[in-house]
C-alpha positions, 0 to 999 in steps of 0.5 A, spaced: 192 513 485 185 515 485 182 516 478 177 522 477 172 524 471 169 530 469 161 529 467 159 535 462 151 534 460 145 538 458 141 539 464 135 542 460 133 535 458 131 529 462 134 524 458 141 527 458 140 528 466 138 521 468 144 518 463 149 522 466 146 520 474 147 513 471 154 514 468 156 518 475 154 512 480 157 507 475 164 511 475 163 512 483 161 504 484 169 503 480 172 507 485 173 514 481 172 521 483 166 524 479 166 532 478 160 536 475 159 543 473 157 546 478 151 550 474 149 543 472 150 539 480 143 541 483 139 538 476 143 532 477 141 530 484 147 526 486 150 523 491 154 528 496 161 525 494 161 528 487 165 534 486 162 540 483 167 545 480 166 551 475 171 556 472 177 554 467 180 549 472 174 545 472 178 539 469 185 539 471 188 533 474 182 529 471 183 522 467 177 523 462 172 529 461 165 526 458 160 529 454 153 527 454 149 530 449 149 532 442 155 537 439 154 543 443 155 539 449 161 537 447 164 544 444 162 547 451 166 540 455 172 542 450 173 549 453 174 546 460 178 539 456 183 543 452 186 547 457 187 542 462 190 537 456 184 532 458 182 527 454 175 528 452 170 522 450 163 525 447 156 520 448 152 522 443 144 524 445 143 528 440 141 528 433 147 527 428 152 528 434 158 528 429 163 529 434 161 524 439 165 517 439 159 514 441 152 513 441 147 512 447 145 505 446 152 503 447 153 507 454 154 501 458 160 498 453 163 505 454 163 506 461 166 499 462 171 501 457 173 507 461 173 503 467 177 498 464 182 503 461 180 501 454 181 506 450 186 511 446 187 518 445 188 522 438 189 530 438 186 534 434 187 540 431 185 547 433 184 554 431 187 561 435 184 567 433 185 574 435 182 581 433 185 587 433 181 594 431 186 601 431 192 598 434 187 595 440 186 587 441 178 586 442 178 579 442 182 573 442 180 566 443 181 559 439 176 554 436 176 546 435 171 547 429 171 553 426 172 561 427 167 565 422 167 573 420 159 574 418 156 580 417 152 583 423 146 587 418 142 582 414 140 587 409 147 589 408 153 585 404 159 584 408 166 586 405 172 582 407 179 583 404 183 576 405 190 574 406 194 568 406 200 568 408 202 575 408 199 575 401 193 578 399 188 573 396 181 576 394 176 581 396 169 578 397 162 581 398 159 576 401 155 574 407 162 572 411 168 567 411 169 560 415 176 558 417 175 551 419 179 545 422 179 538 418 174 536 425 170 542 423 170 540 415 163 536 417 160 543 421 159 550 418 164 549 413 160 543 410 154 547 409 157 553 406 160 548 401 166 547 403 169 540 403 170 534 407 177 532 410 179 527 414 180 528 421 188 525 420 189 531 415 193 537 417 190 542 414 186 549 414 180 550 410 178 557 408 170 557 405 167 564 402 159 564 405 154 567 399 160 570 395 159 576 390 165 574 386 168 570 380 173 567 384 169 564 390 171 556 392 173 554 398 181 553 399 185 547 403 191 550 405 198 548 409 197 548 417 202 553 417 198 557 413 196 564 416 189 567 415 188 574 415 180 577 414 180 585 414 173 588 414 172 594 410 173 600 413 167 603 409 162 596 409 158 595 416 160 592 422 161 584 423 161 579 428 167 574 430 164 567 432 168 561 435 165 554 435 158 558 435 159 559 442 163 565 443 162 572 439 164 579 439 162 585 434 167 587 429 167 595 428 169 596 420 176 596 419 177 591 424 183 585 422 182 578 424 188 573 425 187 565 424 192 561 425 193 554 427 192 553 435 198 552 439 194 546 443 190 541 441 184 537 443 185 531 445 180 526 443 178 519 446 177 513 441 175 507 443 176 502 438 179 503 431 173 506 426 174 508 419 172 515 418 168 513 412 164 509 416 163 515 420 161 519 414 156 514 411 153 513 419 152 520 421 150 523 413 146 516 412 149 516 405 146 511 400 151 506 400 146 501 396 143 507 393 136 508 391 136 502 385 139 497 390 144 492 388 145 490 382 148 483 381 
């Protein structure tokens, strides 16, 4: 049976293009059928046997999807990997690359492991979201990291009523609210003051952004919880955003429902690694401390 892989990269960066070309040639030499996103194919200058694909079925039937770039490239690759239930592996060519499994300096070992089939697959919780206005569905999407409802006008505070599990929780005058997964707890939710949640924990996060309220702490809820965020009818319009990539305008009176996604994202794991080590490496935490070790 022929093995296949889909490559997703950031062709606007020369380094990314060079690495993607090398990975593609290595996989072809190992007997893989290699696919690339059609919009990226011309910039990669790959052999004719490489297949250019596009659309939601781009990853259908592949053994693995490889994202070569930063977290933005990884999230773009997740959009095609998720519906195909294809395992996704990130190789960090960016700065932080929190979602990536491997760094660029280990790229040769990574490809060798893929060719040898030496990897495991984890499932990451996602979010499903839908927005309604005046009884009509105006947006429907999903997110791996977070769903946000934020103010659409810089000069005006947004008024949001937040319900959890069918009961009103609080009304916030704020810049917005982040609804995040454990995977997304180190992204926007963290910047907004939310906690870091280990990926193995099944939970949802609710983090108000710059809320003018006495009760504005982030919340960690059950994975079965449902959030409903209602844009006050007398406030300004808001913006719904999924993973910083897909956005919709929300008129006053809109109602946004966020709950656990029905379909997870499947992530490749090459070797067991404590999440603590990932935190220390990515955030460059001072394990030694500024005073050094004391004996």
